[in-house]
N, C-alpha and C positions, 0 to 999 in steps of 0.2 A: 542572457540564458544560464541557469543552473547546472549545476554537477551533483550528482551525488551515488552513490550504489546503493543497492538494494539490500537489503539482512545476509543477503548470502554471497554477497559481494561481486557482484555485476554493476559496473557503471553504468549511469542513464542521463539522459539531461531531462530539462524540463523549462515549462514557463508559466508562469499564469496569466491567465487571460482575465483582463477588465471586470467580465459578467461574472469571475469566479472558477470556470474550468479550468484543469489543469492539463497541460496537454504535454504528455511524455515520451520521448524518444529512445528504445531501448539501443544499445550498443549492437550493433554488429557480432556473429558467429565469435571474431576475434579478438573481442571486447574494445572494440575501436567506435568513435563516435559516427551515426549515419543521419541522416534526413530526409530519405526517401519513404521511411514507414512511423508514423505516428500512434498513440494510444492516447484516446480522448478520457480523463477521467471527469463527470457533472459534478457540479458545485448536488444535486442531491445525492450524489454518492457520496461523496467529500461529509456534508452532513450526517448521513446515517452510520459513517462509520466512527465517526467522531463523536457523537453520539453515543454509540456502542461501547466504544471504549471509555467514556469518562462514566456513563451508567455503571457497566460491569469493573472497572478498577482496573480488573487484570482476567485477560481474555488470550485466546489461544490465533494465532493468525490465522492458520488454515487455509494457507493459497494453493492447495490441491487442487486442479483443475476437473479431476475426475470423481474425488469423495471427498470433500475436507470435514474434519472432524465435525461433530454434534456442537453446536452453543458455540462455535468461532465463529470468526468473521466471516470468512471463507463461506459458509453454509449460509449465512445470513445473507452475502450476497449469491449464491447459490439458489436459495430459494425465491429471490426474483429475475431470477433469468440472465444475471450478469457473471460474471467471469471474474474465478477469486484471486486469477492472476494480475489483474492491477494493485490486488493489495502488497505485491512485493515494494512497487512504488509509493503509491500512497503512504503506508504507513515509514516507510524510510523520510519521506516527506515531511509528516508529520511531526516524527523521531526529531528530525532537523530544525523545526520553528520550536520544538521542546515543551510540543502537547503530550507526547509520550515517550516511553524508553521500549526500545527492544532488547528481551534478553534470551539464549537459546538453552531450552527445558528437554535434554534429549538429542532428537532428530525436529524437535517441534522448536518455533518460535511464540515467544509468550510478549503478548504487549501489554504495557501498565501505564496506567493515565498517570500523569506527573499533576497530582494535587496541586492547587498553587494556594 
């Protein structure tokens, strides 16, 4: 299992399934690893977000569950009835794979595509 941190610094573990799903195990409230709760990020969502990052080049993450900013990745997910929360994990994984970089602009996280 792989270990990373979200852009805000919260540790999590994840694994990739052969079919393309990402299984994410968020840390517990004390920041410790746990394996009784997991979040599945589908291949569809991975591709949707990767394509949006590649197309836009620079985009706000917008992981707010309630009101993600317009034109953000979070709004893209909210518009298809998915939780923007998964972006905290997916963007960290994509950054670890060198697909994108994550920077902070004020209180907002900005996702930048790494052009090859």
